[in-house]
C-alpha positions as CSV (number, residue, x, y, z in Angstrom):
1,M,-0.1,0.4,0.4
2,K,2.5,2.0,0.7
3,L,4.2,1.6,-2.2
4,Q,1.5,2.1,-4.1
5,K,0.6,5.3,-2.1
6,T,4.3,6.4,-3.2
7,L,3.5,5.8,-6.8
8,G,0.0,7.8,-7.1
9,L,2.1,10.8,-5.5
10,W,4.3,10.7,-7.8
11,V,1.8,10.3,-10.9
12,A,-0.1,12.8,-10.3
13,G,3.4,15.3,-9.1
14,F,4.2,14.4,-13.1
15,L,0.0,15.4,-14.0
16,S,-0.1,18.4,-12.1
17,A,2.9,19.8,-13.2
18,G,2.3,20.5,-17.0
19,V,4.3,17.3,-17.8
20,A,2.2,16.8,-21.4
21,L,2.2,13.6,-23.0
22,A,2.9,15.0,-26.4
23,E,5.6,15.8,-28.2
24,P,8.1,17.9,-26.1
25,V,10.8,19.9,-26.8
26,A,13.2,19.7,-22.8
27,M,13.0,17.6,-20.3
28,V,14.1,19.2,-16.5
29,T,17.2,17.6,-15.0
30,D,17.6,19.2,-11.8
31,V,14.6,21.8,-10.4
32,S,13.7,23.1,-6.9
33,D,10.9,24.0,-4.7
34,G,9.5,27.3,-6.5
35,V,9.9,27.3,-10.1
36,F,6.5,26.4,-11.4
37,T,4.4,26.5,-14.7
38,V,2.1,28.9,-15.4
39,V,-0.9,28.7,-17.4
40,K,-3.7,32.1,-16.9
41,D,-4.0,32.2,-13.4
42,K,-3.1,28.8,-12.6
43,S,0.5,27.8,-10.8
44,E,2.1,24.5,-10.8
45,K,4.6,22.7,-9.1
46,V,7.7,21.1,-11.8
47,A,9.4,18.1,-10.9
48,L,12.6,16.2,-11.8
49,L,12.2,14.7,-15.5
50,S,9.1,16.8,-16.5
51,Y,8.3,17.5,-19.6
52,F,7.9,21.1,-21.8
53,E,6.7,21.6,-24.7
54,P,6.3,24.5,-27.3
55,G,4.8,27.5,-25.1
56,T,4.9,26.8,-21.6
57,T,5.5,29.3,-19.4
58,L,7.6,29.0,-16.0
59,R,8.2,31.3,-13.1
60,L,10.9,30.6,-10.8
61,N,10.9,32.6,-7.2
62,A,13.9,34.0,-6.0
63,N,16.6,31.9,-5.5
64,A,14.9,28.9,-7.3
65,H,16.9,27.4,-9.5
66,L,16.2,24.9,-12.6
67,T,18.1,22.7,-15.7
68,A,16.3,21.9,-18.2
69,T,18.2,19.7,-21.4
70,F,16.8,20.0,-24.9
71,L,15.7,16.6,-26.3
72,T,16.6,16.9,-30.3
73,K,19.4,19.0,-29.5
74,P,23.5,18.7,-27.0
75,V,22.4,21.1,-25.1
76,E,20.9,22.6,-21.1
77,Y,19.5,26.0,-20.4
78,R,19.5,26.7,-16.2
79,F,18.1,29.6,-14.6
80,T,17.9,30.7,-11.1
81,G,15.1,33.0,-9.4
82,P,13.8,35.5,-10.2
83,A,12.6,34.9,-13.4
84,K,9.8,34.3,-16.0
85,L,10.4,31.8,-18.7
86,T,9.1,31.1,-22.2
87,V,9.8,27.2,-23.5
88,E,10.0,27.7,-27.8
89,K,10.8,24.5,-30.3
90,D,14.8,25.4,-30.0
91,R,15.6,27.2,-26.4
92,I,14.1,28.5,-23.7
93,V,13.8,32.3,-23.2
94,A,14.1,34.0,-19.9
95,S,11.2,37.9,-20.3
96,E,13.1,38.3,-16.5
97,G,16.3,36.9,-14.9
98,K,18.9,35.5,-17.0
99,A,19.7,32.6,-18.7
100,E,22.8,30.2,-19.4
101,T,23.7,27.4,-21.2
102,H,26.4,24.3,-21.1
103,A,26.7,22.0,-23.5
104,V,25.9,17.7,-23.0
105,S,26.8,14.9,-24.3
106,L,24.5,13.7,-27.1
107,Q,24.2,10.5,-26.7
108,K,23.0,11.2,-23.4
109,T,20.3,14.1,-25.1
110,S,19.6,11.1,-27.4
111,A,18.9,8.6,-24.6
112,A,17.2,11.4,-22.8
113,K,14.6,11.6,-25.7
114,K,14.1,8.3,-25.7
115,F,13.9,7.6,-22.5
116,T,11.0,10.1,-22.3
117,V,8.5,7.8,-24.2
118,A,9.5,4.5,-21.9
119,Q,8.1,7.3,-18.7
120,R,5.2,8.5,-21.0
121,E,4.4,5.1,-20.9
122,S,4.8,4.3,-17.6
123,V,2.9,7.1,-15.9
124,T,-0.3,6.0,-18.6
125,Q,0.2,2.3,-17.0
126,A,1.4,3.3,-13.1
127,A,3.3,0.4,-12.9
128,F,6.2,-0.5,-11.4
129,E,8.8,-3.7,-13.2
130,M,9.1,-6.1,-10.5
131,R,12.7,-7.3,-9.3
132,G,14.1,-10.3,-7.4
133,A,12.3,-13.6,-7.3
134,G,11.9,-15.9,-4.3
135,R,9.6,-17.1,-1.4
136,P,8.6,-13.9,0.9
137,G,10.7,-13.1,3.6
138,L,13.6,-13.1,1.2
139,R,14.5,-10.9,-1.5
140,L,17.4,-10.1,-3.5
141,D,18.6,-6.7,-4.4
142,D,20.1,-5.9,-6.7
143,P,22.2,-7.0,-9.2
144,V,18.6,-8.2,-11.0
145,D,17.4,-8.3,-14.6
146,T,20.2,-6.3,-15.7
147,R,23.6,-5.8,-18.0
148,L,26.4,-5.0,-15.7
149,T,28.8,-2.6,-16.7
150,G,31.4,-4.2,-13.8
151,N,32.0,-1.5,-11.9
152,S,32.3,-2.3,-8.1
153,L,30.2,-4.8,-8.7
154,V,28.4,-5.8,-4.9
155,F,25.6,-8.8,-4.4
156,S,23.2,-7.5,-2.0
157,W,19.2,-8.3,-0.8
158,D,17.1,-8.3,2.1
159,G,15.6,-11.4,5.0
160,P,15.8,-13.6,7.5
161,R,19.3,-14.8,7.8
162,S,20.1,-17.9,10.0
163,P,22.8,-18.5,12.4
164,S,25.4,-20.1,10.2
165,G,24.6,-17.4,7.9
166,Y,23.2,-17.8,3.9
167,R,24.5,-19.5,1.5
168,L,25.3,-17.6,-2.3
169,S,25.3,-19.6,-5.1
170,L,26.2,-18.7,-8.2
171,F,26.2,-20.4,-11.7
172,D,26.9,-20.1,-15.6
173,E,24.5,-19.7,-17.9
174,Q,24.3,-23.3,-18.1
175,K,23.1,-23.7,-14.9
176,K,26.7,-25.3,-14.0
177,L,27.5,-24.0,-10.3
178,I,30.7,-22.2,-10.3
179,H,31.2,-20.7,-6.4
180,Q,29.3,-21.0,-3.7
181,T,30.1,-19.8,-0.6
182,S,28.5,-18.8,3.1
183,V,28.0,-15.0,3.7
184,A,27.7,-13.6,7.7
185,S,26.4,-9.8,6.7
186,N,23.1,-9.7,3.4
187,S,25.9,-8.2,0.8
188,W,28.8,-9.7,-0.9
189,A,31.8,-8.7,-3.6
190,P,33.0,-10.9,-6.6
191,A,36.1,-11.8,-6.7
192,A,38.5,-10.2,-9.1
193,G,38.4,-12.7,-12.0
194,L,35.3,-14.8,-10.7
195,L,32.8,-13.0,-13.1
196,K,33.8,-12.9,-17.4
197,A,32.6,-9.7,-19.4
198,G,29.5,-10.9,-22.2
199,S,28.8,-14.1,-19.9
200,A,25.5,-14.0,-18.1
201,Y,24.6,-16.2,-14.9
202,E,22.0,-17.0,-12.3
203,W,22.7,-16.3,-8.4
204,E,20.6,-17.8,-5.2
205,V,21.1,-16.8,-1.7
206,E,19.3,-19.2,1.1
207,S,18.8,-19.0,4.3
208,T,18.0,-22.0,6.5
209,L,15.8,-20.8,9.5
210,E,16.0,-22.1,12.9
211,N,13.3,-24.7,12.9
212,G,14.6,-25.7,9.4
213,E,12.2,-23.8,6.8
214,V,14.8,-23.2,3.9
215,L,13.6,-20.4,2.4
216,T,15.7,-19.2,-1.8
217,A,15.5,-16.4,-3.5
218,R,17.0,-16.3,-6.7
219,G,17.8,-14.3,-9.5
220,K,19.7,-13.0,-13.6
221,F,22.0,-10.6,-14.8
222,N,24.5,-10.3,-17.8
223,L,28.1,-9.0,-18.1
224,A,28.3,-7.3,-21.4
225,D,30.5,-7.2,-23.2
226,S,34.4,-5.3,-23.0
227,D,33.2,-3.1,-25.6
228,S,29.8,-2.4,-24.5
229,A,31.2,-1.4,-20.6
230,K,34.2,0.6,-21.8
231,A,31.3,3.1,-23.5
232,A,29.1,3.8,-20.9
233,Q,32.1,4.1,-18.7
234,A,33.3,6.9,-21.2
235,Q,30.5,8.2,-20.9
236,T,30.3,9.1,-16.7
237,P,30.3,12.5,-15.4
238,P,33.6,13.6,-14.4
239,A,34.2,13.8,-10.7
240,N,32.0,16.9,-9.0
241,S,29.7,16.8,-12.2
242,S,26.2,18.6,-11.7
243,F,22.9,17.5,-10.0
244,S,21.6,17.2,-14.0
245,A,24.7,16.1,-15.2
246,R,24.2,13.5,-13.3
247,V,20.8,12.4,-13.9
248,L,21.7,12.2,-17.6
249,H,23.7,9.6,-17.1
250,A,21.5,7.8,-15.1
251,I,19.3,8.1,-17.5
252,Y,22.0,6.6,-19.8
253,L,22.6,4.1,-17.9
254,E,18.8,3.0,-18.3
255,E,18.1,3.1,-21.6
256,N,21.4,1.1,-21.8
257,G,19.8,-1.8,-19.8
258,F,22.6,-0.7,-17.1
259,K,19.7,-0.8,-14.5
260,Y,22.1,-1.7,-12.2
261,D,24.9,1.4,-12.1
262,A,21.5,3.2,-12.7
263,R,19.7,2.9,-9.4
264,R,23.6,3.6,-7.5
265,L,23.7,6.1,-9.2
266,W,19.6,7.0,-8.6
267,K,20.5,6.1,-4.8
268,E,23.4,8.9,-4.4
269,L,21.3,11.6,-6.0
270,S,18.7,10.6,-3.2
271,K,20.6,10.8,-1.1
272,E,21.6,14.3,-1.8
273,R,18.5,15.6,-2.7
274,P,16.6,13.7,0.9
275,D,12.7,15.3,-0.7
276,D,12.5,14.3,-4.0
277,M,10.1,11.8,-4.5
278,V,11.4,10.8,-8.0
279,A,14.4,10.6,-7.7
280,R,13.8,8.6,-4.8
281,E,11.5,6.6,-7.1
282,R,14.1,5.2,-9.1
283,S,16.4,4.3,-7.2
284,T,14.6,1.6,-6.4
285,R,13.6,0.3,-9.7
C-alpha cells in the first residue's frame, strides 16, 4: 500500500506539473522548490524529469533554480530565480532573469529522448517493474534482471538470516555451479576475475531458519562485453559533476540496460535531494 501511495503521488506530481504527454522538446534535469508552470492564473509545481512543450510558461521564485535539457540537441539551460521563462521549440527565453547554457553529451540527450517515451508509458500504466524472485521473507536487491558494466559490483539482498549465515551460489548460463560461499551479512562482492565479460549468470541466496524452514531467492544478470562496458564507462561524468549531468547519465544507463549502475547513481542523487520523490522512486526500480 505504501509503495502504491508513493507511486500515485509521483504520477500526480508529474501530471500536476503540467507534463504534456506529446511532443516534448525539453526535460527537467535539475529543479528546486519555487519553480512553477503558469497557465492563466494557475501555477503548478515543476518536478524532476517533467517535460516542456513549446509555449510552456515558467516562473522561478527568488533563489529557485531550474536546469532543462533539450531532447534534440546537446544543450541545457540553467536559470536562477527570480525569472519568467517561455519554452520555445529550440530554446528557452527569459523575459526576466538571465540564462546560462552548457553543452552536454549528444548520446545522453538522445537517451533522454528515448527515455521520454518509456517514461510517459510508465506514468500512464502506473506500474512498477518487480525485481527479484523468491519466497516471501527473502528478496534479492541487486543485481537482478540487468546488464552490468562490472564496475564495483556488490550483490545485496534482504531477509531473515540463519544462525550460520546465508549461503550464496553462483551459476553460469548453463546453470552449472561455479561458486558457493557462506556470507554473514546481506551483501557480497565477487573476487576479481570470477565473472567474465559478455557472460550471463544466475545467483541464489539461501537461508535455513532455526525451525528448519529454508528460504531461497534467485535472480539473473549478465555482464556486458568489454567494448560495451568501456563505451558506457566513457560516458561517466567527471567527479564533482552537476546534479543535471548525473541525472542524464542515470537515464543513459537505464536506456542501455545498465539498471544496476543506474540505480546506484539514483541512490546517490536521492541522498543529495532526500525530498525529491522522483529520484527516490527511481532508486528503487
